[in-house]
C-alpha positions, 0 to 999 in steps of 0.5 A: 500500500505504501508503494502504491501510494508512491512512497519509497519503501524497502524491506529494511525500513519495514523491519526497522519500523516493526521492531520499533513498534513491537519491541522485544516482546515479539521474537525476531523470527515472528517479525520476519514471518509477518513481513514475509507473509503479510503482503500475501495475506492482505492480497488474499483478503482483498481478492476474496472480500470487498474489504480494501485498505488505504495507507493513512500517511504520516503522522498517525498515532503509530508514529512515535519518536522511537520509531525510525520511519513515518507511519505505516498504518493501513485502515479499511477504506471504501472500495469505491474511494480513490485512495483504495488500493487493491495490491499489497507490496510484493518485495523481492526475496 
């Protein structure tokens, strides 16, 4: 969703943000699994339901000084909205 919104992103930025948000309570292997399979899960949900998500942009509640990146929040959106997106990031590797 972030990539579809034209915001430059990388797997490393996503991993750094996730680690900052969840802290030491979530094992690194679980974080890696979430990052590896999350995009496919979102694509599956959107392909098999009317649910769509949109990137909320920077400055939402998940942005804190301890987080190394701008907000990565996705929220449900109206499927007819111009900000709705039908694909999740598909990073190589």
